[in-house]
N, C-alpha and C positions, 0 to 999 in steps of 0.2 A: 488605609483603605477604612471609612465608615463601613459600619456594620448595615444600615439602611442603605446606603449607594451601592453596596456588594448585594446586597438581595431584590433592588429592584433591576439590577442587570442581569444575574444567575439563574434569579426564577422566574418563569416565565408569565405568572399572576401574581407576583409578589407572595402576602401574605395569604390570597384568597386561593381557592381548593381552583374555579374555574373564572375563565375570563370573565364571563357578566356575575361573578357572585358578588353579593354585597356583606354578607356578614365575615366573620373571621372565627373561628374558632379557639377561644383562649390555647386549647393546646397544641395546637397545631402554630399560632402565632408562637407560643411560648419556646415550640420546638425548633423555629425556623430564628428566630430573634438571638436566641440565646447560645444553642447551637452554632450558628453563624460567626457571633462574637468571639466562642471560645477556639475556633477555626481557626478566623483569622487571627486572634492573639498568639495562637500556637504558631502558626506560619504566616506573618503579614502579606508574602509578597501572593498570597495565595490570587489568583487571575480569575474573575468572576466572567470572562468569555470561554475560559477551558473548562471550566465545571459541568459534568451531565450531567443535572439534576432530574430530568425528566424520568430513568428509567428508575429511580426507586423512591420520588416523589409520588410518582403514582400507583406503587407497589403495595400489596394487602401489607405487609411489613411495616409501614409508613402509616397506615391507616389504623393499621391496630394499636400501634403506641400513641400515635394520638387522637382515639377512640375514648370517651367519655368514662367510662368505665373505670373509676377508679383514680380518676385524673389527678386526682390532691394526693396520690401517695409518694412519698418521698421516690419511692425504686421506680414508680410509673413515670414522674417528673424527670429523674438522671434518665433513665431511658430515650428517652425522645429527645432529650437535648444531644446526651451522647450520638445517639443514631444519626441527626444530622451531624454534626462535630465531625465523626468517625467519616460518613459519606462524601465530604465537602474534602479532606485531607486524604479521601484516597486509601482509607488504614481498614473498610469497614468488609468482615469476612466476606 
Protein backbone atom coordinates (compact mmCIF):
# COMPACT_ATOMS: atom_id res chain seq x y z
CA UNK A 1 0.00 0.00 0.00
CA UNK A 2 1.25 3.47 -0.80
CA UNK A 3 2.12 5.79 2.08
CA UNK A 4 -0.29 8.58 1.15
CA UNK A 5 -3.20 6.15 0.77
CA UNK A 6 -2.39 4.58 4.14
CA UNK A 7 -2.24 8.02 5.82
CA UNK A 8 -5.56 9.07 4.26
CA UNK A 9 -7.25 6.02 5.82
CA UNK A 10 -5.43 5.60 9.15
CA UNK A 11 -5.02 9.23 10.23
CA UNK A 12 -8.32 11.03 10.88
CA UNK A 13 -7.14 14.41 9.52
CA UNK A 14 -4.31 13.22 7.30
CA UNK A 15 -1.27 15.28 8.16
CA UNK A 16 -3.25 18.13 9.74
CA UNK A 17 -3.66 18.62 13.49
CA UNK A 18 -7.38 19.34 13.35
CA UNK A 19 -10.31 18.66 11.06
CA UNK A 20 -10.58 22.24 9.88
CA UNK A 21 -6.83 22.87 9.97
CA UNK A 22 -5.15 24.46 6.98
CA UNK A 23 -1.44 24.40 7.78
CA UNK A 24 0.62 21.32 8.54
CA UNK A 25 3.77 21.83 10.60
CA UNK A 26 6.80 20.42 8.80
CA UNK A 27 7.92 18.34 11.78
CA UNK A 28 4.48 16.70 11.98
CA UNK A 29 4.47 15.99 8.24
CA UNK A 30 7.95 14.45 8.40
CA UNK A 31 7.05 12.28 11.35
CA UNK A 32 3.86 10.92 9.82
CA UNK A 33 5.07 10.62 6.22
CA UNK A 34 8.46 9.03 6.82
CA UNK A 35 7.39 7.06 9.90
CA UNK A 36 4.50 5.56 7.94
CA UNK A 37 6.75 4.81 4.95
CA UNK A 38 9.23 2.97 7.17
CA UNK A 39 6.49 1.04 8.96
CA UNK A 40 5.03 -0.07 5.62
CA UNK A 41 8.47 -1.00 4.35
CA UNK A 42 8.95 -3.20 7.42
CA UNK A 43 5.41 -4.61 7.41
CA UNK A 44 3.73 -4.13 3.99
CA UNK A 45 0.57 -5.95 5.10
CA UNK A 46 -0.14 -3.33 7.80
CA UNK A 47 -3.88 -2.61 7.72
CA UNK A 48 -4.76 1.10 7.99
CA UNK A 49 -8.24 0.19 9.23
CA UNK A 50 -6.84 -1.68 12.24
CA UNK A 51 -4.19 0.73 13.52
CA UNK A 52 -5.37 3.03 16.29
CA UNK A 53 -3.56 6.33 15.94
CA UNK A 54 -5.81 8.63 17.98
CA UNK A 55 -4.44 7.61 21.37
CA UNK A 56 -0.85 8.55 20.59
CA UNK A 57 -1.51 11.18 17.93
CA UNK A 58 -3.10 13.44 20.55
CA UNK A 59 -0.61 12.55 23.28
CA UNK A 60 1.73 14.98 24.97
CA UNK A 61 4.62 12.74 23.93
CA UNK A 62 3.78 13.12 20.22
CA UNK A 63 3.32 16.87 20.67
CA UNK A 64 6.76 17.00 22.30
CA UNK A 65 8.56 15.09 19.55
CA UNK A 66 6.94 17.15 16.81
CA UNK A 67 7.48 20.47 18.57
CA UNK A 68 9.64 23.06 16.87
CA UNK A 69 12.37 23.28 19.53
CA UNK A 70 15.49 21.91 17.84
CA UNK A 71 13.38 20.45 15.03
CA UNK A 72 16.34 20.14 12.68
CA UNK A 73 18.58 18.22 15.06
CA UNK A 74 19.25 14.69 13.79
CA UNK A 75 18.20 13.14 17.11
CA UNK A 76 14.88 15.03 17.08
CA UNK A 77 14.22 14.11 13.45
CA UNK A 78 14.91 10.42 13.97
CA UNK A 79 13.01 10.49 17.27
CA UNK A 80 9.77 11.74 15.73
CA UNK A 81 10.04 9.45 12.70
CA UNK A 82 10.68 6.40 14.87
CA UNK A 83 7.89 7.41 17.25
CA UNK A 84 5.35 7.05 14.42
CA UNK A 85 6.99 3.93 12.97
CA UNK A 86 7.01 2.11 16.33
CA UNK A 87 3.44 3.07 17.17
CA UNK A 88 2.15 1.94 13.78
CA UNK A 89 3.96 -1.36 14.13
CA UNK A 90 2.70 -1.79 17.70
CA UNK A 91 6.20 -2.01 19.17
CA UNK A 92 6.18 1.27 21.08
CA UNK A 93 6.85 1.04 24.78
